[in-house]
C-alpha positions as CSV (number, residue, x, y, z in Angstrom):
1,M,0.0,0.0,0.0
2,T,1.4,3.3,-1.0
3,A,1.1,7.0,-0.2
4,G,-0.1,6.4,3.3
5,Q,-3.1,4.3,2.2
6,E,-4.9,3.1,5.4
7,I,-4.9,-0.5,6.3
8,D,-8.2,-1.9,7.4
9,S,-7.3,-4.1,10.4
10,G,-11.0,-5.3,10.6
11,E,-12.5,-7.2,13.6
12,T,-11.5,-10.6,14.7
13,D,-14.5,-13.0,15.0
14,V,-12.5,-16.0,16.4
15,L,-9.2,-16.1,18.3
16,L,-7.7,-19.6,18.3
17,I,-5.0,-20.3,20.8
18,F,-2.7,-23.3,21.0
19,P,-1.6,-23.5,24.6
20,P,1.5,-25.0,26.2
21,Q,2.9,-27.5,27.0
22,T,3.2,-30.0,24.2
23,E,6.0,-31.7,22.4
24,A,5.4,-29.4,19.4
25,I,7.5,-26.6,20.8
26,F,9.8,-26.3,17.7
27,F,7.2,-26.3,15.0
28,P,3.5,-25.3,14.7
29,Y,1.0,-28.0,15.5
30,L,-1.0,-28.4,12.3
31,S,-4.5,-28.8,13.8
32,L,-4.7,-25.0,14.4
33,P,-3.8,-23.9,10.9
34,Y,-6.2,-26.5,9.5
35,L,-9.0,-25.2,11.6
36,T,-8.1,-21.6,10.8
37,G,-8.1,-22.3,7.1
38,H,-11.5,-23.9,7.3
39,L,-13.1,-21.0,9.2
40,R,-11.6,-18.4,6.9
41,R,-13.1,-20.3,3.9
42,Q,-16.4,-19.9,5.7
43,G,-16.0,-16.2,5.8
44,R,-14.9,-15.8,9.4
45,R,-12.1,-13.4,10.5
46,V,-9.7,-15.6,12.4
47,Y,-6.5,-14.9,14.3
48,Q,-4.4,-17.8,15.5
49,A,-1.7,-17.7,18.2
50,D,0.6,-20.6,19.0
51,L,1.5,-19.8,22.7
52,N,3.3,-23.1,22.9
53,I,6.0,-21.8,20.6
54,A,5.7,-18.3,21.9
55,L,6.5,-19.4,25.4
56,L,9.7,-21.1,24.2
57,H,10.8,-18.0,22.3
58,D,10.0,-15.9,25.4
59,A,12.1,-18.1,27.6
60,L,15.1,-18.1,25.2
61,R,14.9,-14.3,24.7
62,H,14.6,-13.6,28.4
63,P,16.7,-16.1,30.3
64,R,16.0,-14.3,33.6
65,L,12.6,-15.9,33.6
66,L,14.3,-19.3,34.1
67,T,16.2,-18.0,37.0
68,E,13.1,-16.5,38.6
69,A,11.1,-19.7,38.0
70,A,13.9,-21.8,39.7
71,Q,14.1,-19.5,42.6
72,A,10.3,-19.5,43.1
73,Q,10.2,-23.3,43.2
74,E,11.2,-25.5,46.2
75,R,15.0,-25.2,46.5
76,T,15.6,-27.9,49.1
77,G,17.0,-31.4,48.3
78,V,18.4,-32.8,45.1
79,G,15.4,-31.6,43.0
80,G,15.9,-28.0,44.1
81,W,19.7,-28.2,43.4
82,Y,19.0,-29.7,40.0
83,R,16.6,-27.0,38.9
84,Q,18.8,-24.2,40.1
85,T,21.8,-25.8,38.3
86,M,19.9,-26.4,35.1
87,A,18.8,-22.7,35.1
88,E,22.4,-21.6,35.5
89,V,23.6,-23.9,32.7
90,I,20.9,-22.8,30.2
91,T,21.6,-19.1,31.1
92,A,25.3,-19.5,30.6
93,H,24.8,-21.0,27.1
94,I,21.7,-19.0,26.2
95,D,23.2,-17.2,23.2
96,E,24.2,-20.5,21.5
97,I,20.9,-22.2,22.4
98,R,18.8,-19.2,21.2
99,G,20.8,-18.9,18.0
100,H,20.4,-22.5,17.0
101,V,16.8,-23.0,18.1
102,L,15.3,-19.7,16.8
103,R,17.5,-19.0,13.8
104,K,19.2,-22.4,13.0
105,D,22.6,-20.9,13.5
106,P,25.5,-23.3,13.6
107,T,26.4,-24.4,17.1
108,D,29.8,-24.0,18.7
109,R,30.4,-26.0,21.9
110,L,27.1,-27.7,22.6
111,G,26.1,-29.1,19.3
112,P,22.6,-29.3,17.8
113,A,21.3,-32.2,20.0
114,R,22.3,-30.5,23.3
115,C,20.9,-27.2,22.2
116,V,17.5,-28.7,21.5
117,R,17.5,-30.8,24.7
118,L,18.4,-27.8,26.8
119,A,15.6,-25.8,25.2
120,H,13.2,-28.6,26.3
121,H,14.6,-28.4,29.8
122,A,14.0,-24.6,29.7
123,I,10.3,-25.0,29.1
124,A,10.0,-27.8,31.6
125,L,11.6,-25.7,34.2
126,L,9.4,-22.7,33.4
127,V,6.1,-24.5,33.6
128,R,6.9,-26.9,36.5
129,D,4.3,-26.8,39.3
130,T,1.8,-25.0,37.2
131,F,-1.6,-26.2,35.8
132,L,0.0,-26.2,32.3
133,V,1.4,-29.6,33.1
134,R,-1.5,-31.0,35.0
135,M,-3.7,-33.9,33.7
136,W,-7.4,-33.8,34.2
137,Q,-9.6,-36.9,34.6
138,D,-12.6,-35.5,32.7
139,L,-14.0,-32.4,31.1
140,D,-16.1,-31.5,34.1
141,Q,-13.0,-31.3,36.3
142,L,-11.2,-29.2,33.7
143,D,-14.2,-26.9,33.5
144,R,-14.4,-26.5,37.3
145,D,-10.6,-25.8,37.6
146,T,-10.7,-23.3,34.7
147,R,-13.5,-21.4,36.4
148,Q,-11.6,-21.3,39.6
149,A,-8.4,-20.3,37.9
150,I,-9.9,-17.1,36.4
151,T,-10.8,-15.8,39.8
152,R,-7.2,-15.7,40.9
153,A,-4.4,-13.4,39.9
154,P,-2.0,-14.8,37.3
155,A,1.0,-14.2,39.7
156,T,-0.3,-16.9,42.0
157,Y,0.4,-19.5,39.3
158,G,4.0,-18.6,38.6
159,I,6.1,-16.7,36.1
160,A,5.1,-18.8,33.1
161,V,1.4,-18.1,33.6
162,V,2.1,-14.4,34.1
163,R,3.9,-14.3,30.7
164,L,1.1,-16.2,29.0
165,H,-1.5,-13.8,30.5
166,E,0.5,-10.9,29.1
167,M,0.6,-12.5,25.7
168,V,-3.2,-13.1,25.6
169,T,-3.9,-9.6,26.9
170,A,-1.8,-8.2,24.1
171,L,-3.7,-10.3,21.6
172,L,-7.0,-8.9,22.8
173,K,-5.9,-5.3,22.5
174,R,-7.5,-3.1,19.9
175,H,-5.0,-2.1,17.3
176,T,-4.5,0.0,14.2
177,H,-1.6,1.0,12.0
178,R,-0.4,3.3,9.2
179,R,2.3,3.0,6.6
180,F,3.7,5.2,3.9
181,E,5.8,4.0,1.0
182,L,7.1,5.9,-2.1
183,T,6.6,2.9,-4.3
184,H,4.5,-0.2,-4.3
185,L,6.2,-2.9,-2.1
186,G,9.0,-0.4,-1.5
187,R,10.8,0.3,1.8
188,S,8.5,2.0,4.3
189,T,9.2,5.7,4.8
190,I,7.4,5.3,8.1
191,F,5.4,2.6,9.9
192,M,3.2,3.3,13.0
193,I,1.2,1.0,15.1
194,A,-1.0,1.7,18.1
195,T,-2.7,-0.6,20.6
196,Q,-5.4,0.1,23.2
197,T,-6.4,-2.1,26.2
198,P,-10.0,-3.3,26.0
199,D,-12.5,-1.1,28.0
200,S,-9.8,1.6,28.7
201,D,-8.7,4.9,27.4
202,D,-5.0,4.3,27.1
203,M,-2.8,4.1,24.0
204,M,0.6,2.8,23.2
205,L,2.0,4.3,20.0
206,T,5.1,3.0,18.2
207,I,7.0,4.6,15.4
208,T,9.5,2.7,13.3
209,A,11.0,2.3,9.8
210,G,11.4,6.1,9.7
211,T,13.5,6.2,12.9
212,T,16.9,4.8,13.8
213,R,15.2,2.7,16.5
214,P,11.7,1.9,17.4
215,V,10.2,4.8,19.4
216,R,7.3,4.1,21.8
217,F,5.0,6.4,23.6
218,E,2.7,5.1,26.4
219,F,-0.3,7.1,27.5
220,D,-2.4,6.1,30.5
221,R,-5.2,8.2,29.0
222,M,-5.8,9.2,25.5
223,P,-3.9,12.5,24.9
224,D,-5.5,15.5,23.2
225,A,-4.3,16.4,19.7
226,E,-2.0,19.2,20.9
227,T,-0.3,17.0,23.4
228,L,0.3,14.2,20.9
229,Q,1.7,16.5,18.3
230,H,4.0,18.1,20.9
231,T,5.2,14.7,22.1
232,I,6.3,13.9,18.5
233,D,7.9,17.3,18.0
234,L,10.1,16.6,21.1
235,L,11.9,13.8,19.2
236,P,15.4,15.0,18.2
237,D,16.4,15.3,14.6
238,D,19.0,12.5,14.8
239,V,16.3,10.0,15.6
240,W,14.8,10.3,12.1
241,F,16.4,8.7,9.1
242,D,17.6,11.0,6.3
243,D,17.8,9.1,3.1
244,P,16.1,8.8,-0.4
245,N,12.9,7.6,1.2
246,G,12.4,10.8,3.2
247,T,14.0,13.6,5.1
248,P,13.6,14.0,8.9
249,D,11.1,16.9,8.4
250,H,9.0,14.7,5.9
251,R,9.0,11.8,8.3
252,R,8.1,14.0,11.3
253,H,5.2,15.5,9.3
254,L,3.9,12.0,8.4
255,A,4.2,10.9,12.0
256,K,2.1,13.8,13.2
257,H,-0.4,13.3,10.4
258,F,-0.9,9.6,11.1
259,A,-0.8,10.0,14.8
260,E,-3.8,12.2,14.7
261,Q,-5.6,9.7,12.5
262,I,-4.8,6.9,14.9
263,R,-5.8,9.0,17.9
264,T,-9.2,9.7,16.4
265,E,-9.7,6.1,15.3
266,L,-9.1,4.8,18.9
267,G,-11.6,7.2,20.4
268,G,-9.7,10.5,20.9
269,Q,-11.9,13.5,20.7
270,S,-11.4,16.1,17.9
């Protein structure tokens, strides 16, 4: 889409989530894509999320989660020592494990088999002692426990559930975005995306492509037009790219123009 053409994000009719923990942590489980394809052929707007793989990626990108999980679990006896030691080993080799599992980079010291096995251990460590690894006898018991679970804060179930709750909350956020390109399928002069928590007046606005790094603005309440424009004006000139796709002034102008469109779309008053 060129010349700042708006992208219709539409509304999602169905949100399909594949939860952890299963053996398919290194590849998508095919049942969800099959179901998504069938529903889309029936005219439904479907978004699918594989939180099984997402949790693995989260653990490898944020190894501190493993340390926190190990510290929160029982630390006495051989089991406690093993979990703490395993967290330390994975953290010490996290760059090699992450590179091989997420990007298929060649391994150095560990080798492919050890990298994959340690990634499995990372997930097992993260979800231990949570309902993610529990087995239910029947659907009635699962239904009762699920209804009870939603009445408690995610933090009471451990760091893995907290992270999954954050992922699902992000999926449920209202969102919109804008993009400007000089040519069809060309490099974006600017790309902006905003999200809003359901039943709230907040806004998180991110500017990228036109900046040397992603720039994020978080507002607890929807800002008025003047405040939003002033916030963007405060960005220094060296944050904006200056290249054949646009000058800093041009990109700043686009950012302010699209920001007001986004603000209005998410409920900001004129």
